[in-house]
C-alpha positions as a Markdown table, in Angstrom:
| # | Residue | x | y | z |
|---|---|---|---|---|
| 1 | Met | 0.0 | 0.0 | 0.0 |
| 2 | Ser | 1.3 | 3.4 | -0.9 |
| 3 | Asp | 2.1 | 6.0 | 1.8 |
| 4 | Pro | -0.8 | 8.5 | 1.9 |
| 5 | Ser | 1.6 | 11.3 | 2.8 |
| 6 | Ala | 3.8 | 10.5 | -0.2 |
| 7 | Ser | 0.7 | 10.4 | -2.5 |
| 8 | Gly | -0.3 | 13.8 | -1.3 |
| 9 | Leu | 3.2 | 15.1 | -2.0 |
| 10 | Arg | 3.0 | 13.8 | -5.5 |
| 11 | Ala | -0.4 | 15.5 | -6.0 |
| 12 | Ile | 1.0 | 19.0 | -5.4 |
| 13 | Asn | 0.7 | 21.3 | -8.3 |
| 14 | Ala | 4.4 | 22.0 | -8.7 |
| 15 | Asp | 5.8 | 23.8 | -11.7 |
| 16 | Leu | 9.6 | 23.8 | -11.5 |
| 17 | His | 10.7 | 25.3 | -14.8 |
| 18 | Cys | 9.5 | 28.6 | -16.3 |
| 19 | His | 10.9 | 31.8 | -17.6 |
| 20 | Ser | 10.5 | 35.6 | -17.1 |
| 21 | Thr | 11.7 | 38.6 | -19.0 |
| 22 | Val | 15.1 | 38.3 | -17.1 |
| 23 | Ser | 15.8 | 35.6 | -19.8 |
| 24 | Asp | 13.4 | 34.9 | -22.7 |
| 25 | Gly | 10.0 | 34.8 | -21.1 |
| 26 | Trp | 7.3 | 37.3 | -21.9 |
| 27 | Leu | 6.2 | 38.1 | -18.3 |
| 28 | Glu | 8.0 | 40.1 | -15.6 |
| 29 | Pro | 8.9 | 37.8 | -12.6 |
| 30 | Glu | 6.0 | 39.3 | -10.6 |
| 31 | Glu | 3.5 | 38.8 | -13.4 |
| 32 | Leu | 4.7 | 35.2 | -13.9 |
| 33 | Val | 4.1 | 34.4 | -10.2 |
| 34 | Arg | 0.6 | 36.0 | -10.3 |
| 35 | Arg | -0.3 | 33.9 | -13.4 |
| 36 | Ala | 1.0 | 30.8 | -11.6 |
| 37 | Val | -1.2 | 31.5 | -8.6 |
| 38 | Glu | -4.3 | 32.0 | -10.8 |
| 39 | Asn | -3.6 | 28.6 | -12.3 |
| 40 | Gly | -3.5 | 26.9 | -9.0 |
| 41 | Val | 0.3 | 26.4 | -8.6 |
| 42 | Glu | 1.3 | 25.5 | -5.1 |
| 43 | Leu | 5.1 | 25.3 | -5.5 |
| 44 | Leu | 6.9 | 27.4 | -8.1 |
| 45 | Ala | 10.5 | 27.7 | -9.3 |
| 46 | Leu | 11.7 | 30.5 | -11.6 |
| 47 | Thr | 14.4 | 29.0 | -13.8 |
| 48 | Asp | 15.7 | 31.7 | -16.2 |
| 49 | His | 18.5 | 30.9 | -18.6 |
| 50 | Asp | 21.9 | 31.4 | -17.1 |
| 51 | Glu | 20.5 | 34.1 | -14.9 |
| 52 | Val | 19.1 | 34.5 | -11.3 |
| 53 | Gly | 18.3 | 38.2 | -11.5 |
| 54 | Gly | 14.5 | 37.7 | -11.3 |
| 55 | Val | 14.6 | 35.5 | -8.2 |
| 56 | Asp | 14.2 | 38.1 | -5.5 |
| 57 | Ala | 11.3 | 39.9 | -7.2 |
| 58 | Ala | 9.5 | 36.5 | -7.8 |
| 59 | Ala | 10.1 | 35.4 | -4.2 |
| 60 | Arg | 8.7 | 38.7 | -2.8 |
| 61 | Thr | 5.6 | 38.3 | -5.0 |
| 62 | Ala | 5.2 | 34.6 | -4.1 |
| 63 | Arg | 5.3 | 35.5 | -0.4 |
| 64 | Ala | 2.7 | 38.2 | -0.9 |
| 65 | Gln | 0.5 | 35.8 | -2.9 |
| 66 | Gly | 0.9 | 32.9 | -0.4 |
| 67 | Val | 2.5 | 30.4 | -2.9 |
| 68 | Ala | 5.6 | 28.4 | -2.0 |
| 69 | Phe | 8.7 | 29.3 | -4.1 |
| 70 | Val | 12.2 | 28.1 | -4.6 |
| 71 | Ala | 15.0 | 29.8 | -6.4 |
| 72 | Gly | 16.1 | 28.1 | -9.7 |
| 73 | Val | 18.1 | 28.5 | -12.8 |
| 74 | Glu | 18.5 | 26.8 | -16.2 |
| 75 | Ile | 22.2 | 26.4 | -17.2 |
| 76 | Ser | 23.3 | 26.0 | -20.9 |
| 77 | Val | 25.7 | 23.1 | -21.4 |
| 78 | Ser | 27.6 | 21.8 | -24.4 |
| 79 | Phe | 27.4 | 18.0 | -24.8 |
| 80 | Ala | 28.0 | 15.8 | -27.9 |
| 81 | Gly | 27.5 | 18.7 | -30.2 |
| 82 | Glu | 24.1 | 19.7 | -28.6 |
| 83 | Thr | 23.1 | 22.4 | -26.2 |
| 84 | Ile | 21.7 | 20.6 | -23.1 |
| 85 | His | 19.9 | 22.4 | -20.3 |
| 86 | Ile | 20.4 | 21.6 | -16.7 |
| 87 | Val | 18.0 | 23.0 | -14.2 |
| 88 | Gly | 19.1 | 23.9 | -10.7 |
| 89 | Leu | 16.3 | 23.9 | -8.0 |
| 90 | Asp | 16.3 | 25.3 | -4.5 |
| 91 | Val | 19.6 | 27.0 | -5.0 |
| 92 | Asp | 21.2 | 29.7 | -3.0 |
| 93 | His | 21.0 | 32.2 | -5.8 |
| 94 | Arg | 23.6 | 34.4 | -4.1 |
| 95 | His | 26.3 | 31.8 | -3.8 |
| 96 | Pro | 29.5 | 33.0 | -5.4 |
| 97 | Ala | 30.3 | 29.8 | -7.3 |
| 98 | Leu | 26.9 | 29.8 | -8.9 |
| 99 | Arg | 26.9 | 33.5 | -9.7 |
| 100 | Asp | 30.5 | 33.5 | -11.1 |
| 101 | Gly | 29.7 | 30.4 | -13.2 |
| 102 | Leu | 26.6 | 32.0 | -14.7 |
| 103 | Ala | 28.5 | 35.2 | -15.4 |
| 104 | Gln | 31.0 | 33.1 | -17.3 |
| 105 | Val | 28.3 | 31.4 | -19.4 |
| 106 | Arg | 26.6 | 34.7 | -20.2 |
| 107 | Ser | 29.9 | 36.3 | -21.2 |
| 108 | Gly | 29.8 | 34.5 | -24.5 |
| 109 | Arg | 26.3 | 35.5 | -25.5 |
| 110 | Asp | 27.1 | 38.8 | -27.1 |
| 111 | Ala | 29.6 | 37.3 | -29.4 |
| 112 | Arg | 27.1 | 34.5 | -30.3 |
| 113 | Ala | 24.4 | 37.0 | -31.0 |
| 114 | Gln | 26.6 | 39.0 | -33.3 |
| 115 | Arg | 27.6 | 35.9 | -35.2 |
| 116 | Met | 23.9 | 34.9 | -35.5 |
| 117 | Ser | 23.1 | 38.4 | -36.9 |
| 118 | Glu | 25.9 | 38.1 | -39.4 |
| 119 | Ala | 24.6 | 34.6 | -40.5 |
| 120 | Leu | 21.1 | 35.9 | -41.0 |
| 121 | Glu | 22.3 | 38.9 | -42.9 |
| 122 | Ala | 24.1 | 36.6 | -45.3 |
| 123 | Val | 20.6 | 35.2 | -46.3 |
| 124 | Gly | 19.1 | 38.7 | -46.6 |
| 125 | Ile | 17.8 | 39.4 | -43.1 |
| 126 | Arg | 19.4 | 42.7 | -42.1 |
| 127 | Asp | 19.8 | 44.3 | -38.7 |
| 128 | Ala | 18.5 | 41.2 | -36.9 |
| 129 | Leu | 20.6 | 41.9 | -33.8 |
| 130 | Ser | 19.2 | 45.3 | -33.2 |
| 131 | Gly | 15.7 | 43.9 | -33.7 |
| 132 | Ala | 16.4 | 41.0 | -31.3 |
| 133 | Arg | 17.6 | 43.5 | -28.7 |
| 134 | Arg | 14.3 | 45.3 | -28.8 |
| 135 | Phe | 12.7 | 42.1 | -27.4 |
| 136 | Ala | 15.3 | 41.4 | -24.8 |
| 137 | Arg | 14.6 | 43.1 | -21.4 |
| 138 | Asn | 17.9 | 41.9 | -20.1 |
| 139 | Pro | 20.7 | 43.3 | -22.3 |
| 140 | Asp | 23.1 | 40.6 | -21.1 |
| 141 | Leu | 20.9 | 37.9 | -22.4 |
| 142 | Val | 20.0 | 38.1 | -26.1 |
| 143 | Ser | 18.8 | 34.6 | -27.1 |
| 144 | Arg | 17.5 | 32.7 | -30.1 |
| 145 | Ala | 14.0 | 33.4 | -28.9 |
| 146 | His | 14.6 | 37.1 | -29.2 |
| 147 | Phe | 15.8 | 36.8 | -32.8 |
| 148 | Ala | 12.8 | 34.6 | -33.5 |
| 149 | Arg | 10.4 | 37.2 | -32.1 |
| 150 | His | 12.0 | 39.9 | -34.2 |
| 151 | Leu | 11.6 | 37.8 | -37.4 |
| 152 | Val | 7.9 | 37.1 | -36.5 |
| 153 | Ala | 7.3 | 40.9 | -35.9 |
| 154 | Ser | 9.1 | 41.7 | -39.2 |
| 155 | Gly | 6.8 | 39.3 | -41.1 |
| 156 | Val | 9.5 | 37.0 | -42.1 |
| 157 | Met | 7.8 | 34.0 | -40.6 |
| 158 | Pro | 4.3 | 33.5 | -39.0 |
| 159 | Asp | 5.4 | 32.2 | -35.6 |
| 160 | Val | 8.4 | 31.5 | -33.4 |
| 161 | Lys | 8.4 | 27.7 | -34.0 |
| 162 | Thr | 8.5 | 28.2 | -37.7 |
| 163 | Val | 11.4 | 30.7 | -37.3 |
| 164 | Phe | 13.4 | 28.1 | -35.3 |
| 165 | Asp | 12.6 | 25.3 | -37.9 |
| 166 | His | 13.7 | 27.4 | -40.8 |
| 167 | Tyr | 16.5 | 29.6 | -39.4 |
| 168 | Leu | 17.7 | 28.8 | -35.8 |
| 169 | Val | 18.4 | 25.1 | -35.4 |
| 170 | Arg | 21.4 | 23.2 | -36.4 |
| 171 | Gly | 21.9 | 23.1 | -40.2 |
| 172 | Lys | 19.9 | 26.3 | -40.8 |
| 173 | Pro | 21.2 | 29.7 | -41.8 |
| 174 | Gly | 21.0 | 31.5 | -38.5 |
| 175 | Phe | 22.4 | 28.7 | -36.3 |
| 176 | Val | 26.0 | 29.2 | -35.0 |
| 177 | Glu | 28.1 | 26.9 | -32.9 |
| 178 | His | 28.8 | 28.0 | -29.3 |
| 179 | Glu | 30.6 | 26.4 | -26.4 |
| 180 | Trp | 28.6 | 26.7 | -23.2 |
| 181 | Ala | 29.5 | 25.2 | -19.7 |
| 182 | Thr | 30.5 | 21.6 | -19.4 |
| 183 | Leu | 28.0 | 19.2 | -17.8 |
| 184 | Glu | 30.3 | 18.8 | -14.7 |
| 185 | Glu | 30.7 | 22.6 | -14.3 |
| 186 | Ala | 26.9 | 23.2 | -14.4 |
| 187 | Val | 26.1 | 20.4 | -11.9 |
| 188 | Gly | 29.0 | 21.5 | -9.7 |
| 189 | Trp | 27.7 | 25.1 | -9.5 |
| 190 | Ile | 24.3 | 23.9 | -8.6 |
| 191 | Arg | 25.5 | 21.6 | -5.9 |
| 192 | Ala | 27.9 | 24.2 | -4.5 |
| 193 | Ala | 24.8 | 26.5 | -4.1 |
| 194 | Gly | 23.0 | 23.7 | -2.2 |
| 195 | Gly | 20.6 | 22.9 | -5.0 |
| 196 | Val | 19.3 | 19.8 | -6.8 |
| 197 | Ala | 20.3 | 19.4 | -10.5 |
| 198 | Ala | 17.8 | 18.1 | -13.1 |
| 199 | Val | 18.1 | 17.3 | -16.8 |
| 200 | Ala | 15.6 | 19.6 | -18.5 |
| 201 | His | 13.2 | 18.3 | -21.2 |
| 202 | Pro | 15.4 | 15.3 | -22.2 |
| 203 | Ala | 13.2 | 14.3 | -25.2 |
| 204 | Arg | 14.2 | 17.5 | -27.0 |
| 205 | Tyr | 17.8 | 16.6 | -27.5 |
| 206 | Arg | 19.0 | 15.0 | -30.7 |
| 207 | Leu | 21.1 | 12.3 | -29.1 |
| 208 | Ser | 21.5 | 8.6 | -29.9 |
| 209 | Ser | 20.6 | 6.1 | -27.3 |
| 210 | Ala | 24.3 | 5.7 | -26.5 |
| 211 | Gln | 24.8 | 9.4 | -26.2 |
| 212 | Leu | 21.8 | 9.8 | -23.9 |
| 213 | Ala | 23.0 | 7.0 | -21.7 |
| 214 | Leu | 26.4 | 8.7 | -21.5 |
| 215 | Leu | 24.7 | 12.0 | -20.7 |
| 216 | Phe | 23.0 | 10.5 | -17.7 |
| 217 | Asp | 26.1 | 8.5 | -16.7 |
| 218 | Arg | 28.1 | 11.7 | -16.5 |
| 219 | Phe | 25.3 | 13.7 | -15.0 |
| 220 | Met | 24.9 | 11.3 | -12.1 |
| 221 | Ala | 28.6 | 10.9 | -11.6 |
| 222 | Ala | 28.8 | 14.7 | -11.2 |
| 223 | Gly | 26.1 | 14.6 | -8.6 |
| 224 | Gly | 23.0 | 15.2 | -10.7 |
| 225 | Glu | 19.8 | 13.8 | -9.1 |
| 226 | Ala | 16.7 | 14.4 | -11.1 |
| 227 | Val | 15.1 | 14.4 | -14.6 |
| 228 | Glu | 12.1 | 16.3 | -16.0 |
| 229 | Val | 9.8 | 13.4 | -16.6 |
| 230 | Val | 6.8 | 15.8 | -17.2 |
| 231 | Ser | 7.6 | 18.8 | -19.5 |
| 232 | Gly | 5.6 | 21.0 | -21.7 |
| 233 | Ala | 7.8 | 19.8 | -24.5 |
| 234 | His | 7.1 | 16.1 | -23.9 |
| 235 | Thr | 4.4 | 14.0 | -25.4 |
| 236 | Glu | 2.7 | 11.3 | -23.3 |
| 237 | Glu | 4.9 | 8.7 | -24.9 |
| 238 | Glu | 8.0 | 10.7 | -24.1 |
| 239 | Met | 6.8 | 11.2 | -20.5 |
| 240 | Leu | 6.5 | 7.4 | -20.1 |
| 241 | Arg | 9.9 | 6.8 | -21.6 |
| 242 | Phe | 11.6 | 9.1 | -19.1 |
| 243 | Ala | 9.5 | 7.9 | -16.3 |
| 244 | His | 11.0 | 4.5 | -17.1 |
| 245 | Leu | 14.5 | 6.0 | -17.2 |
| 246 | Ala | 13.9 | 7.6 | -13.8 |
| 247 | Arg | 12.9 | 4.2 | -12.3 |
| 248 | Gln | 15.9 | 2.5 | -13.8 |
| 249 | Arg | 18.4 | 5.0 | -12.6 |
| 250 | Gly | 16.9 | 5.9 | -9.3 |
| 251 | Leu | 16.4 | 9.6 | -10.3 |
| 252 | Leu | 14.0 | 12.0 | -8.7 |
| 253 | Ala | 11.3 | 13.2 | -11.1 |
| 254 | Ser | 10.4 | 16.8 | -11.9 |
| 255 | Arg | 7.3 | 18.4 | -13.3 |
| 256 | Ala | 7.7 | 21.5 | -15.5 |
| 257 | Ser | 5.8 | 23.5 | -18.0 |
| 258 | Asp | 8.8 | 25.4 | -19.4 |
| 259 | Phe | 6.4 | 28.3 | -19.8 |
| 260 | His | 7.7 | 31.3 | -21.7 |
| 261 | Gly | 4.4 | 33.0 | -22.8 |
| 262 | Glu | 0.9 | 32.2 | -23.7 |
| 263 | Asn | 1.4 | 32.5 | -27.5 |
| 264 | Glu | 4.7 | 30.5 | -27.5 |
| 265 | Ser | 4.3 | 27.7 | -25.0 |
| 266 | Val | 2.6 | 24.4 | -25.5 |
| 267 | Val | 1.5 | 24.3 | -21.8 |
| 268 | Asp | 0.6 | 27.2 | -19.5 |
| 269 | Val | 2.3 | 27.6 | -16.2 |
| 270 | Gly | 1.0 | 25.0 | -13.7 |
| 271 | Cys | -1.0 | 23.1 | -16.3 |
| 272 | Cys | 1.2 | 20.2 | -17.3 |
| 273 | Arg | 0.4 | 16.5 | -16.7 |
| 274 | Pro | 0.8 | 15.0 | -13.2 |
| 275 | Leu | 3.8 | 12.8 | -12.4 |
| 276 | Pro | 3.3 | 9.0 | -12.7 |
| 277 | Pro | 2.3 | 8.0 | -9.2 |
| 278 | Asp | 5.2 | 5.7 | -8.4 |
| 279 | Leu | 8.0 | 8.2 | -8.9 |
| 280 | Glu | 9.6 | 10.2 | -6.2 |
| 281 | Pro | 9.1 | 13.9 | -6.9 |
| 282 | Val | 12.1 | 16.1 | -6.8 |
| 283 | Trp | 10.2 | 18.5 | -4.5 |
| 284 | Ser | 10.3 | 15.9 | -1.8 |
| 285 | Arg | 13.8 | 17.4 | -1.2 |
| 286 | Phe | 12.5 | 20.8 | -0.4 |
| 287 | Trp | 8.7 | 20.5 | 0.5 |
| 288 | Pro | 7.6 | 22.4 | 2.5 |
| 289 | Pro | 10.1 | 25.0 | 1.4 |
| 290 | Ala | 12.0 | 27.0 | 4.0 |
| 291 | Gln | 10.8 | 30.3 | 2.6 |
| 292 | Thr | 14.1 | 31.9 | 3.6 |
| 293 | Leu | 14.6 | 34.2 | 0.6 |
| 294 | Thr | 15.0 | 37.8 | 1.6 |
| 295 | Asn | 15.3 | 41.1 | -0.3 |
């Protein structure tokens, strides 16, 4: 018989991966928290790309709204020729190792954005970088999403997904290679900051079975503990696949919308599928949260 308290823990509406304007989300951190509350979220993590600048504002709003909140981040990692994302949950967002590591990752973004703009200009799309910057609230974090939004606003393509498919993924004109953090660095920064590391939306990566196995081997050897079983990017079949992987490897399971904005995201914040009932949720490590964040 299952433990009733564990069943209740699994039933919490937790959303542990979403984005604000501090990276490539459409909503300010405060607006994102309010939307989460409206959607019934009980435990929220803000996980902006390579940035923790929105955590304090989100935490203040969460306290005012009466929703539990943990600090998070999503770190860009280079692995097997792919960009992999590692989410850090319940981190001390002021820890020097984490902040220095994130600053190191962000430092290469300007050069990448310039190269992307040059690549797009070579196929007839002029001034893409200045256009992308108009969509980036954080000048230190111009991403592919900001370029995509500029191309949609300019009438080049009808929506962000189509822009990515035609211009911004590997093999397309606007894609440029870039070296991010290593897997071991990202997990190390998260652990140094007291957090739990999770592999984000694993079904999105174009990795062979052998490469995926190696990813999790190295991730766990570095101290990684969780995987996003439920993600806004996952189909039901993919959810079942990574639920099986979590069981096989003894990993904690995370639940995440990966919400960026209502016109771009498949799933709204707090509205993704529940976890399979036999998996141990990652939030068992920090529920109920300590609520220790201060201004």
